[in-house]
C-alpha positions in Angstrom: 128.9 112.8 128.8 126.3 111.9 131.3 124.3 115.1 130.4 124.3 114.1 126.8 123.2 110.6 127.6 120.4 112.0 129.7 119.3 114.4 127.0 119.2 111.5 124.5 117.2 109.4 126.8 114.7 112.1 127.5 114.4 112.9 123.8 113.7 109.2 123.2 110.9 109.2 125.7 109.5 112.4 124.1 109.4 110.7 120.7 107.7 107.7 122.2 105.1 110.0 123.8 104.6 111.7 120.5 104.2 108.4 118.8 101.4 107.5 121.3 99.8 110.9 120.8 100.0 110.4 117.0 98.4 107.0 117.3 95.5 108.5 119.2 95.1 111.3 116.6 95.5 108.8 113.8 92.8 106.5 115.3 90.3 109.1 116.2 88.6 109.4 112.8 87.9 105.7 112.8 85.8 106.1 115.9 84.4 109.6 115.3 83.2 110.0 111.7 82.4 113.7 112.1 84.7 115.3 114.7 84.1 119.0 115.7 86.2 121.7 114.2 88.2 122.1 117.4 88.9 118.4 117.7 90.0 118.3 114.0 92.4 121.2 114.5 93.8 119.6 117.6 94.3 116.3 115.8 96.0 118.1 112.9 98.3 119.9 115.3 99.3 116.7 117.0 100.2 115.1 113.7 102.2 118.1 112.5 104.2 118.4 115.8 104.9 114.6 115.8 106.1 114.8 112.1 108.4 117.8 112.8 109.9 116.0 115.9 110.5 112.8 114.0 112.0 114.7 111.0 114.3 116.6 113.3 115.4 113.3 115.0 116.1 111.7 111.6 117.9 114.7 110.2 120.1 115.1 113.3 121.1 111.5 113.3 121.8 111.5 109.6 123.9 114.7 109.8 126.0 113.4 112.8 126.5 109.9 111.4 130.0 108.9 110.2 128.5 106.7 107.5 125.2 108.2 106.4 124.3 105.3 104.1 124.7 102.8 107.0 122.7 105.1 109.2 119.7 104.9 106.8 120.0 101.2 106.6 120.2 100.7 110.4 117.2 103.1 111.1 114.4 101.9 108.9 111.7 102.7 111.5 112.8 106.3 111.7 112.8 106.7 107.9 109.3 105.2 107.6 108.0 107.3 110.5 108.9 110.4 108.5 108.1 109.3 105.0 104.8 107.6 105.7 102.5 109.3 108.3 100.4 106.2 109.0 103.5 104.3 110.1 104.7 106.9 112.6 103.5 104.8 115.5 106.2 102.3 114.5 108.3 104.2 117.1 106.4 102.2 119.7 108.0 99.0 118.3 111.2 100.2 120.1 109.3 99.7 123.4 108.2 96.2 122.1 111.8 95.3 121.3 112.9 96.4 124.8 110.1 94.4 126.4 111.1 91.3 124.5 114.7 91.7 125.5 113.6 91.8 129.2 111.6 88.6 128.7 114.7 86.9 127.2 116.9 87.9 130.2 114.4 87.0 132.9 113.9 83.3 132.5 111.7 82.2 129.6 114.3 82.2 126.9 115.1 83.9 123.6 112.5 82.0 121.5 109.6 83.1 123.7 110.9 86.6 123.7 111.0 86.7 119.9 107.5 85.0 119.6 106.1 87.7 122.0 107.6 90.5 119.9 106.3 89.0 116.7 102.8 88.5 118.1 102.6 92.0 119.5 103.9 93.4 116.2 101.2 91.5 114.4 98.5 92.9 116.6 100.0 96.4 116.2 99.9 96.3 112.4 96.4 94.7 112.5 95.2 97.7 114.5 96.8 100.2 112.1 95.3 98.5 109.1 91.9 98.4 110.8 91.9 102.1 111.4 93.0 103.0 107.9 90.6 100.6 106.2 87.7 101.9 108.2 88.4 105.5 107.3 88.8 104.6 103.6 86.0 102.2 103.1 83.0 103.7 104.9 82.8 106.6 102.4 82.0 104.2 99.5 78.4 103.4 99.0 79.2 99.8 98.0 81.4 99.1 101.0 80.7 96.5 103.7 83.2 97.9 106.2 81.4 100.7 108.0 82.7 100.7 111.6 86.0 100.2 113.4 84.7 96.8 114.6 84.2 95.8 111.0 87.7 97.0 110.1 89.2 95.2 113.0 87.4 91.9 112.1 88.6 92.2 108.5 92.2 93.0 109.5 92.6 90.0 111.8 90.9 87.5 109.5 93.2 88.8 106.8 96.4 88.8 108.8 95.8 85.3 110.1 95.0 84.2 106.5 91.6 82.9 107.5 89.7 85.2 105.1 86.0 84.4 105.8 85.0 86.8 103.0 82.2 88.5 104.9 84.2 91.8 105.1 86.4 92.9 102.3 87.7 96.2 100.8 86.1 97.6 97.6 88.2 100.7 97.1 91.6 100.7 95.3 93.3 102.1 98.4 91.7 99.5 100.6 92.8 96.7 98.4 96.4 98.1 98.4 96.4 97.9 102.2 94.9 94.4 102.0 97.8 93.2 99.8 100.3 94.6 102.2 98.5 93.0 105.2 98.3 89.6 103.4 102.1 89.6 102.7 102.8 90.8 106.3 100.5 88.1 107.8 102.1 85.3 105.9 105.6 86.5 106.9 104.8 87.1 110.6 103.0 83.8 111.0 105.9 82.0 109.3 108.2 83.5 111.9 106.0 82.5 114.8 105.7 78.9 113.5 109.5 78.7 112.9 110.2 80.1 116.4 107.8 77.7 118.1 109.3 74.7 116.1 112.8 75.8 117.1 111.7 76.0 120.8 110.3 72.4 120.8 113.4 71.1 119.0 115.7 72.7 121.6 113.5 71.2 124.4 113.9 67.8 122.9 117.6 68.2 122.5 117.9 69.3 126.2 115.9 66.2 127.2 118.1 63.9 125.2 121.2 65.4 126.7 119.9 65.1 130.3 119.1 61.4 129.6 
């Protein structure tokens, strides 16, 4: 039993490492527009290895599950990591979830733990969107997003619903990403606002009880 638990733990860390490796390989084109042939092959190899590992993990869990329908419902990150390559780094959200649980147990409370997780998740999706929009947009002659810095600026003005309008996507694929980021930004910021409000309400209730 212990050996099985150890194997599962090691496998989990392997998948986390592959998620980090994939994130590097996925991000590379945003910083290097014309990588050498050797680097391109290495990046492709990393992406294929990570996809195979994630597919094996999902298939094994699905085949061993007592209720396969519930397994799919309870493991959306694993399904997305296999179905959509650009979302494979979602595996790293497991680490974020663990970190937020640690924060909750230390001293600062559940609300702050949730707020930290939501904030980090927002930054994470903003970074992914910045990489993807940079790669997609810079090939278009009418684009105004040419570098990763431009993409990052656009991503966070979009996700925070500021929208200065100085940087915006012109391709169909870029606009599709923008729509998803807008919806995500509204949702995540709503969660943060509600969490902070709940925190203040609880503080006021604690003060009234102490008085």
